[in-house]
PAZAPA-4460 file (N, C-alpha, C; in steps of 0.05 Angstrom, whole numbers, plus 32768, in hexadecimal, padded with zeros to 4 digits):
% residues 225
    n_x    n_y    n_z   ca_x   ca_y   ca_z    c_x    c_y    c_z   seq   type   mol
   7DEE   7F4D   81CB   7E0B   7F5B   81CD   7E09   7F77   81BB     1      M     A
   7E14   7F89   81CB   7E13   7FA6   81C2   7E30   7FAE   81BC     2      K     A
   7E37   7FB8   81A7   7E53   7FC4   81A0   7E51   7FDD   819A     3      I     A
   7E61   7FF1   81A9   7E65   800C   81A6   7E81   8011   819B     4      T     A
   7E84   801E   8183   7E98   802C   817B   7EA6   8046   8188     5      F     A
   7EBF   8040   8195   7EC9   8057   81A4   7EE0   8062   818F     6      L     A
   7EDD   805E   8175   7EF2   806D   8167   7F0B   8055   8162     7      G     A
   7F14   805D   8148   7F2A   804A   8140   7F29   8031   813D     8      H     A
   7F34   801F   814E   7F30   8003   8152   7F23   7FFF   8171     9      A     A
   7F1C   8015   817F   7F0E   800D   8196   7EF6   8008   8199    10      S     A
   7EE8   7FF6   81AE   7ED0   7FEE   81AC   7EC9   7FEA   81C8    11      L     A
   7EB0   7FEE   81D0   7EA7   7FE4   81E7   7E8F   7FCE   81E3    12      Q     A
   7E8F   7FB4   81EE   7E83   7F9E   81E7   7E71   7F98   8206    13      V     A
   7E58   7F99   8202   7E47   7F93   821A   7E3A   7F75   8213    14      E     A
   7E41   7F66   821F   7E34   7F4B   821C   7E37   7F3B   823B    15      V     A
   7E1F   7F2C   8244   7E1E   7F1F   8259   7E20   7F32   826E    16      A     A
   7E17   7F46   826F   7E1D   7F59   8286   7E37   7F63   828A    17      G     A
   7E46   7F5E   827C   7E68   7F65   827B   7E69   7F7D   8264    18      K     A
   7E7D   7F8F   826D   7E88   7F9F   825C   7EA6   7F9A   8253    19      Y     A
   7EAC   7F97   823A   7EC6   7F8A   822B   7ECE   7FA9   821F    20      L     A
   7EE3   7FB3   8224   7EF1   7FCA   8215   7F05   7FBE   8203    21      I     A
   7F06   7FC4   81E8   7F18   7FB7   81DA   7F2E   7FD2   81CA    22      V     A
   7F46   7FCB   81D0   7F56   7FDE   81C2   7F54   7FFE   81C8    23      D     A
   7F52   8000   81E0   7F4E   8020   81E4   7F63   8039   81DC    24      P     A
   7F5C   8044   81C7   7F6B   805B   81C1   7F58   8071   81BC    25      F     A
   7F52   8081   81D0   7F3D   8098   81D0   7F46   80B0   81D6    26      I     A
   7F56   80B7   81EE   7F5B   80CE   81EF   7F6C   80E0   81E3    27      T     A
   7F7C   80CC   81D1   7F8A   80DD   81B9   7F83   80DF   81A0    28      A     A
   7F6A   80DA   819C   7F5C   80D7   8188   7F4B   80EC   8182    29      N     A
   7F54   80FF   8170   7F40   8118   8173   7F23   8112   8165    30      E     A
   7F1F   80FD   815B   7F06   80F5   814D   7EF4   80EA   8167    31      L     A
   7EFF   80E3   817A   7EEF   80D5   8191   7EE9   80E7   81A6    32      A     A
   7EF2   8105   81A3   7EEE   8115   81BC   7ED7   8116   81CE    33      K     A
   7EC1   8109   81BE   7EA5   810E   81D3   7EA2   80F2   81E3    34      K     A
   7EBB   80DF   81E2   7EBD   80C7   81F4   7ECB   80C9   820E    35      I     A
   7EBC   80CB   8224   7ECB   80CE   823F   7ED0   80B6   8248    36      D     A
   7EF2   80B4   8242   7EFC   8099   824A   7EF9   8094   8269    37      V     A
   7EF7   80A9   8278   7EF0   80A6   8295   7ED4   8099   829D    38      N     A
   7EC8   8097   828D   7EA6   8096   8291   7EA3   8076   8286    39      S     A
   7EB8   806E   8278   7EB0   8050   826A   7EB0   803A   8280    40      L     A
   7E9D   8028   827C   7E98   8012   828B   7EA8   7FFA   8282    41      K     A
   7EB5   7FEB   8291   7EC7   7FD5   8284   7ECF   7FC1   8298    42      A     A
   7EC4   7FAB   8293   7ED1   7F94   82A7   7EE8   7F84   829B    43      D     A
   7EEC   7F87   8280   7F05   7F7A   8276   7F0F   7F92   8260    44      Y     A
   7F2A   7F8C   8256   7F32   7F9A   8244   7F42   7F88   8232    45      I     A
   7F36   7F84   821B   7F40   7F72   8207   7F5B   7F83   81F5    46      L     A
   7F74   7F79   81EF   7F8A   7F86   81E3   7F92   7F73   81CD    47      I     A
   7F91   7F78   81B3   7F97   7F6B   81A1   7FB9   7F70   819B    48      T     A
   7FC6   7F83   819F   7FDF   7F86   819F   7FEA   7FA4   81A8    49      H     A
   8003   7FA6   81AC   8011   7FBA   81C0   800F   7FD8   81B4    50      A     A
   800B   7FDE   819C   800F   7FF9   8190   7FFE   8008   81A1    51      H     A
   8007   8021   81A1   7FF9   803B   81AF   7FDE   803D   81A8    52      Q     A
   7FDA   8037   818F   7FBF   8042   8184   7FAC   802A   818F    53      D     A
   7FB5   801B   819E   7FA4   8002   81A9   7FA8   8000   81C6    54      H     A
   7FB6   800D   81D1   7FB8   8009   81F0   7FBB   8027   81FE    55      I     A
   7FB7   803D   81F1   7FBB   8052   81FD   7FB3   805A   8217    56      L     A
   7F94   8054   821A   7F87   8055   8230   7F7F   803B   8242    57      D     A
   7F90   802A   823B   7F8E   800F   824D   7F8F   8015   8268    58      V     A
   7FA3   8025   8276   7FAA   8025   828F   7F91   8038   829E    59      E     A
   7F8A   804B   8290   7F7B   805E   82A1   7F5E   8050   82A1    60      V     A
   7F57   8041   828C   7F3B   8030   8290   7F3D   8019   82A4    61      I     A
   7F56   800A   82A2   7F5A   7FF7   82B8   7F57   8004   82D2    62      A     A
   7F67   8019   82D7   7F69   8023   82F3   7F4C   802F   8300    63      K     A
   7F3E   8036   82E8   7F20   8045   82F1   7F0B   8030   82F4    64      N     A
   7F11   8015   82EC   7EFB   8001   82EB   7F05   7FE8   82F7    65      T     A
   7F1F   7FE6   82FD   7F2A   7FCE   8303   7F22   7FB2   82ED    66      D     A
   7F23   7FBB   82D3   7F1E   7FA7   82C2   7F38   7F97   82BF    67      A     A
   7F31   7F80   82B9   7F45   7F68   82AF   7F53   7F6F   8295    68      K     A
   7F6A   7F6C   828D   7F76   7F6D   8271   7F73   7F52   8266    69      I     A
   7F6D   7F4F   824E   7F6F   7F31   823D   7F81   7F36   8227    70      V     A
   7F95   7F2C   8222   7FA4   7F2D   820D   7FBC   7F19   820A    71      S     A
   7FD1   7F1E   8200   7FE4   7F09   81FC   7FF6   7F08   8216    72      N     A
   8007   7EF5   8218   8018   7EF3   8234   8025   7F0D   8238    73      Y     A
   8032   7F13   821E   8048   7F2B   8228   8038   7F45   822D    74      E     A
   8021   7F47   8222   800F   7F5E   822B   8004   7F5D   8245    75      I     A
   7FFC   7F48   824C   7FF2   7F44   8265   8008   7F46   8280    76      V     A
   801F   7F39   8277   8035   7F41   8285   803B   7F5B   828B    77      T     A
   803D   7F6D   8278   8047   7F8C   8279   8033   7F95   828A    78      Y     A
   801F   7F8F   8284   8007   7FA1   829A   800A   7F96   82B6    79      Y     A
   8013   7F7D   82B7   800F   7F70   82CE   8024   7F7E   82E3    80      G     A
   803C   7F84   82D3   8051   7F96   82E4   8046   7FAE   82EF    81      A     A
   8031   7FB9   82E0   8025   7FD1   82E8   800C   7FCB   8301    82      K     A
   800A   7FB2   8307   7FF4   7FAD   8319   7FDA   7FA7   8312    83      E     A
   7FD9   7FA3   82F4   7FC0   7FA7   82E9   7FBD   7F85   82E3    84      I     A
   7FA6   7F7A   82EA   7FA5   7F62   82EA   7F98   7F59   82CC    85      E     A
   7FA0   7F3C   82C7   7FA1   7F38   82A8   7F99   7F17   82A6    86      G     A
   7F8D   7F12   8291   7F8B   7EF6   828A   7F9B   7EEF   826A    87      H     A
   7FB2   7EE1   826E   7FC1   7EE1   8254   7FB4   7EC7   8243    88      P     A
   7FB8   7ECE   8228   7FAF   7EB9   8212   7FC7   7EB6   8202    89      L     A
   7FCD   7EA4   81F3   7FD8   7EA1   81D8   7FC8   7E92   81C3    90      N     A
   7FD5   7E92   81AA   7FC8   7E91   8194   7FBA   7E74   8191    91      H     A
   7FA1   7E73   8189   7F96   7E5B   818A   7F85   7E52   81A4    92      G     A
   7F8F   7E63   81BE   7F84   7E59   81D7   7F69   7E69   81DC    93      G     A
   7F5C   7E5E   81EB   7F3F   7E62   81F4   7F3A   7E66   820E    94      S     A
   7F26   7E77   8219   7F25   7E77   8238   7F04   7E7F   8237    95      W     A
   7EF6   7E6E   824E   7EDE   7E71   8252   7EDB   7E87   8266    96      Q     A
   7ED3   7EA2   825F   7ED1   7EB7   8275   7EB3   7EB9   827E    97      F     A
   7EA9   7ECB   8291   7E94   7ECD   8298   7E7D   7EDC   8281    98      D     A
   7E8B   7EE5   826D   7E7B   7EF4   8258   7E7B   7EE2   823E    99      F     A
   7E8F   7ECA   823F   7E8A   7EBA   8224   7EA6   7EB0   8221   100      G     A
   7EA6   7E9F   820B   7EC1   7E93   8208   7ED2   7EA5   81F4   101      K     A
   7EE9   7EAA   81FC   7EFF   7EBB   81E7   7F13   7EA9   81DC   102      L     A
   7F17   7EAF   81C5   7F30   7E9F   81B5   7F43   7EB1   81AD   103      T     A
   7F5B   7EB2   81B5   7F72   7EC4   81A5   7F7B   7EBC   818F   104      Y     A
   7F74   7EC7   817A   7F7D   7EBC   8159   7F94   7ECB   814C   105      V     A
   7F9E   7EC4   813A   7FB0   7ECE   812C   7FAE   7EE9   811F   106      N     A
   7FC1   7EF8   811E   7FBE   7F13   810D   7FDB   7F17   8101   107      A     A
   7FDA   7F24   80EB   7FF4   7F29   80E0   7FFC   7F45   80DB   108      V     A
   800C   7F4C   80F0   800F   7F6C   80F6   802A   7F6B   8105   109      H     A
   802D   7F82   8114   8047   7F84   8126   803A   7F8E   8147   110      T     A
   804D   7F88   8155   8044   7F8C   816F   805E   7F96   8187   111      S     A
   805C   7FB1   818B   806D   7FBB   819D   8065   7FCF   81B0   112      S     A
   806A   7FD3   81C4   805F   7FEA   81D6   806F   8005   81D1   113      F     A
   8062   801E   81D6   806E   8034   81CE   8089   803C   81D6   114      P     A
   8092   8030   81EB   80B4   8031   81F6   80C1   801C   81E5   115      D     A
   80B9   800F   81D3   80CD   7FF8   81C2   80CA   7FDB   81D0   116      G     A
   80C1   7FDA   81E4   80C1   7FC2   81EE   80AF   7FAC   81E3   117      S     A
   80B3   7F91   81E3   80A7   7F7D   81D3   8084   7F78   81DE   118      Y     A
   8076   7F79   81CA   805A   7F78   81D2   804E   7F59   81C7   119      G     A
   8062   7F41   81C8   8056   7F2E   81BD   804A   7F2F   819F   120      G     A
   8040   7F15   8196   8036   7F19   817A   8019   7F20   817E   121      N     A
   8011   7F31   816A   7FFA   7F3D   816A   7FDE   7F24   8167   122      P     A
   7FCA   7F32   816A   7FB5   7F17   8163   7F97   7F24   8164   123      G     A
   7F81   7F15   8165   7F68   7F1D   8160   7F5A   7F0F   8174   124      G     A
   7F41   7F11   8177   7F2F   7F01   8189   7F16   7EF9   817C   125      F     A
   7F0C   7EE2   8184   7EF2   7ED3   8178   7EE3   7ED2   8194   126      V     A
   7ECB   7EDD   8199   7EC1   7EDE   81AE   7EA4   7ED4   81A7   127      L     A
   7EA0   7EB8   81B9   7E86   7EA6   81B5   7E75   7EB0   81D0   128      E     A
   7E5D   7EB6   81CA   7E4C   7EB9   81DF   7E2F   7EAF   81DA   129      T     A
   7E1F   7EAF   81EF   7E04   7EA5   81EA   7DF2   7EBF   81DD   130      S     A
   7E05   7ED1   81D8   7DF2   7EE8   81C9   7DFB   7EF1   81AD   131      E     A
   7E11   7ED9   81A4   7E19   7EDA   8189   7E38   7EDE   818B   132      G     A
   7E45   7ED8   8171   7E62   7ED6   8172   7E6D   7EED   815F   133      N     A
   7E81   7EF8   8167   7E94   7F10   8159   7EAE   7F0A   8155   134      I     A
   7EB7   7F13   8140   7ED7   7F0F   8139   7EE3   7F2A   8139   135      Y     A
   7EF4   7F2C   814E   7F03   7F48   814C   7F1E   7F42   8143   136      I     A
   7F23   7F4A   812A   7F44   7F3E   811D   7F5C   7F50   812D   137      T     A
   7F52   7F68   8138   7F6A   7F78   813D   7F7A   7F82   8122   138      G     A
   7F91   7F89   8126   7F9B   7F98   810C   7FAB   7F7F   80FE   139      D     A
   7FA0   7F7B   80E5   7FAE   7F63   80DB   7FAC   7F6A   80B9   140      T     A
   7FBF   7F59   80AA   7FB9   7F56   808D   7FA5   7F42   808A   141      A     A
   7F9C   7F41   8073   7F8E   7F25   8069   7FA0   7F0B   806A   142      L     A
   7F91   7EF4   8075   7F9F   7EDE   807F   7F92   7EC6   8078   143      T     A
   7F9F   7EB2   8072   7F89   7E97   806D   7F86   7E8C   8089   144      M     A
   7F93   7E97   809C   7F83   7E8C   80B7   7F69   7E91   80BC   145      D     A
   7F62   7EA5   80B0   7F46   7EAB   80B8   7F31   7E97   80AE   146      M     A
   7F38   7E86   809C   7F29   7E74   8092   7F22   7E5C   80A8   147      K     A
   7F38   7E5A   80BA   7F31   7E46   80D3   7F18   7E4E   80E4   148      L     A
   7F14   7E6B   80E2   7F02   7E71   80F9   7EE5   7E67   80F7   149      I     A
   7ED7   7E66   80DD   7EBF   7E5E   80DB   7EBF   7E3B   80DC   150      P     A
   7ED6   7E2F   80DC   7ED5   7E12   80E2   7ECD   7E0B   80FE   151      M     A
   7ED3   7E1F   8114   7ECC   7E1F   812C   7EB9   7E2C   813B   152      Q     A
   7EAC   7E40   812F   7E93   7E50   8132   7E8A   7E5D   811E   153      C     A
   7E71   7E65   8125   7E62   7E75   8110   7E67   7E96   8117   154      K     A
   7E6E   7EA3   8106   7E73   7EC0   810C   7E58   7ED5   8106   155      I     A
   7E4F   7EE4   8116   7E3A   7EEE   8111   7E41   7F0F   8109   156      D     A
   7E58   7F19   8112   7E62   7F31   8109   7E80   7F34   810E   157      L     A
   7E8B   7F3A   80F5   7EA8   7F3E   80EE   7EB2   7F59   80F1   158      A     A
   7EC6   7F5C   8104   7ED1   7F7A   810B   7EEA   7F7F   80FE   159      I     A
   7EEA   7F87   80E4   7F03   7F89   80D3   7F0C   7FA5   80D3   160      L     A
   7F27   7FA8   80D1   7F33   7FC1   80C6   7F32   7FC8   80AC   161      P     A
   7F2E   7FDD   80A1   7F29   7FDF   8089   7F37   7FFC   807D   162      I     A
   7F4C   8003   808D   7F55   801C   808B   7F6D   801E   8072   163      G     A
   7F78   8003   8071   7F8F   7FFE   805C   7FA7   8009   8069   164      D     A
   7FC1   8007   805C   7FD5   8012   8064   7FE5   8005   807B   165      N     A
   7FD9   8006   8092   7FE5   7FF1   80A4   7FD5   7FDA   80AB   166      F     A
   7FBE   7FD1   809F   7FAF   7FC0   80A3   7FA0   7FB7   8087   167      T     A
   7F8E   7FA5   8088   7F7F   7F9D   8072   7F76   7FB9   8064   168      M     A
   7F70   7FB6   804D   7F5E   7FCD   8043   7F40   7FC1   803E   169      G     A
   7F30   7FD7   8030   7F12   7FCA   8028   7F0F   7FB0   8018   170      I     A
   7F1F   7FAD   8006   7F1F   7F9B   7FF5   7F2A   7F79   8003   171      D     A
   7F40   7F80   8013   7F47   7F66   8020   7F32   7F5F   8038   172      S     A
   7F28   7F72   8044   7F16   7F6D   8057   7EFB   7F5C   8052   173      A     A
   7EF4   7F66   8035   7EE0   7F59   8026   7EE6   7F3D   8027   174      I     A
   7EFD   7F32   801F   7F09   7F16   801A   7F0C   7F0D   8039   175      I     A
   7F12   7F1B   8048   7F11   7F14   8067   7EF8   7F0D   8071   176      A     A
   7EE2   7F1B   8069   7EC7   7F12   806E   7EBC   7EFA   8062   177      S     A
   7EC7   7EF4   8049   7EC0   7EDD   803F   7ED0   7EC3   804A   178      N     A
   7EE4   7ECB   8057   7EF6   7EB3   8064   7EE6   7EAA   807C   179      F     A
   7EDE   7EBD   8089   7ED1   7EBA   80A3   7EAF   7EB0   809D   180      V     A
   7EA9   7EB4   8088   7E8D   7EAF   8085   7E7B   7EC2   808D   181      E     A
   7E80   7EDC   8089   7E6A   7EEE   809D   7E69   7F03   808C   182      C     A
   7E50   7F09   8087   7E47   7F21   8076   7E3D   7F3A   8084   183      N     A
   7E46   7F3A   809D   7E3B   7F52   80AC   7E57   7F5C   80BB   184      R     A
   7E61   7F74   80B1   7E7B   7F7D   80B9   7E79   7F99   80C8   185      I     A
   7E88   7F9D   80DB   7E8E   7FB4   80E8   7EAE   7FC2   80E3   186      L     A
   7EAC   7FD1   80D5   7EC6   7FE0   80D0   7ED6   7FF0   80E2   187      G     A
   7EEF   7FF0   80E9   7F00   7FF6   80FC   7F15   8003   80EF   188      I     A
   7F2A   8013   80FA   7F44   8018   80F3   7F42   8028   80D8   189      H     A
   7F35   803D   80DC   7F33   804E   80C4   7F2D   806E   80CE   190      Y     A
   7F38   8080   80B8   7F2F   8099   80BD   7F42   80AB   80D2   191      D     A
   7F4E   8099   80E7   7F59   80A9   80FD   7F6C   80BE   80F4   192      T     A
   7F7D   80B7   80E3   7F93   80C7   80DA   7F94   80BF   80B9   193      F     A
   7FA8   80D4   80AD   7FA8   80D6   8092   7FAC   80BD   8086   194      G     A
   7FBE   80AE   808F   7FC2   8091   807E   7FAF   807B   807B   195      Y     A
   7F97   8080   808C   7F81   806F   808C   7F67   8076   8086   196      I     A
   7F63   808E   807C   7F4B   809A   8075   7F3F   808A   805C   197      K     A
   7F25   8088   805B   7F15   8077   804A   7F01   8088   8041   198      I     A
   7EF4   807D   8029   7EDC   808A   801A   7EC7   8076   8025   199      D     A
   7EB5   8082   803B   7EA4   8076   8046   7E8E   8064   8031   200      H     A
   7E85   8073   801E   7E71   806E   8008   7E79   8056   7FFC   201      Q     A
   7E91   8057   7FED   7EA2   8049   7FDD   7EA3   802A   7FEF   202      E     A
   7EAA   802E   8007   7EAD   8016   8019   7E95   8004   801B   203      A     A
   7E7F   8018   8023   7E62   8008   8023   7E5A   7FFE   800D   204      K     A
   7E61   8008   7FF7   7E55   7FFE   7FDA   7E63   7FE8   7FD6   205      E     A
   7E7D   7FE7   7FDD   7E93   7FCE   7FD2   7E84   7FB3   7FDE   206      K     A
   7E84   7FB9   7FFF   7E78   7FA2   800D   7E5A   7F99   8001   207      F     A
   7E47   7FAF   7FFB   7E2C   7FA6   7FF2   7E2C   7F98   7FDA   208      E     A
   7E42   7F9F   7FC8   7E42   7F94   7FB0   7E48   7F75   7FB1   209      D     A
   7E56   7F6F   7FC7   7E5C   7F4E   7FCD   7E45   7F44   7FE1   210      K     A
   7E30   7F53   7FE3   7E1A   7F47   7FF5   7E20   7F48   8011   211      G     A
   7E30   7F5B   801B   7E33   7F5F   8035   7E2F   7F7D   8043   212      K     A
   7E2B   7F81   805B   7E26   7F96   8066   7E3F   7FA2   8077   213      V     A
   7E4C   7FB8   8071   7E5B   7FC4   8080   7E52   7FDC   8090   214      L     A
   7E55   7FD9   80AD   7E4E   7FF1   80BB   7E68   8005   80C5   215      S     A
   7E5F   801D   80C2   7E76   802C   80C6   7E69   803C   80D9   216      L     A
   7E6E   803D   80F8   7E5F   8047   810D   7E69   8063   8110   217      L     A
   7E5A   8077   8118   7E61   808E   8124   7E71   8087   813D   218      E     A
   7E82   8099   8144   7E8E   8093   8161   7E7A   8095   8173   219      I     A
   7E79   8080   8186   7E68   8081   819D   7E4A   8072   8196   220      G     A
   7E47   8070   817D   7E31   805F   8175   7E35   8041   8177   221      A     A
   7E1B   8032   8177   7E1B   8014   8180   7E10   8007   816A   222      S     A
   7E14   7FED   8165   7DFF   7FD9   815B   7DFD   7FC5   816E   223      L     A
   7DE9   7FB3   8167   7DE8   7F97   8176   7DEC   7F7E   8166   224      T     A
   7DF2   7F6A   8171   7DF4   7F4B   8164   7DE4   7F3C   8173   225      V     A
***
């Protein structure tokens, strides 16, 4: 499984011959100028919630690639009205896709579209595949619900927001990694704008002090699971 960081909370996951785009916010991100949204490959677009910094480029990617949206019922319905196909999930629900098993799990945040319409409850994704298992929290606070995840599957990589202010910060993310029993972490949702800028060295040292490895990828760079 190959995971490419597209900036902010946006990712491309290559698994089982399929391409998954997560929470695409690229064209308005000054830090992601080198990413050409029109050249991205996508079979599916995973959306954790409806805020603009997670959905901005959904429509252009979907129309360029015919990718299917996977999210909560409200988000899938919203894009269905725009003639974009989707698969709805709700909290605790799983579905076996051609790339692996996807479960929609709890997140503590808010969710509304830029026009103010209801975006359903926010969530995260647990992806179980023959190539490894990852947990994409979406935007969330630290929550005890995270402790339920390792009761159901082993997590090989936890993808956690670390920018604070709107989500967990570094210290809470360390606790979250304990809750999901995973010592390999990919940080997201940091540096994009002033409220969420972090000290990279301090963040890495804090995780290292707890026996964990925090990856802070350059935009466009990848890691493998």
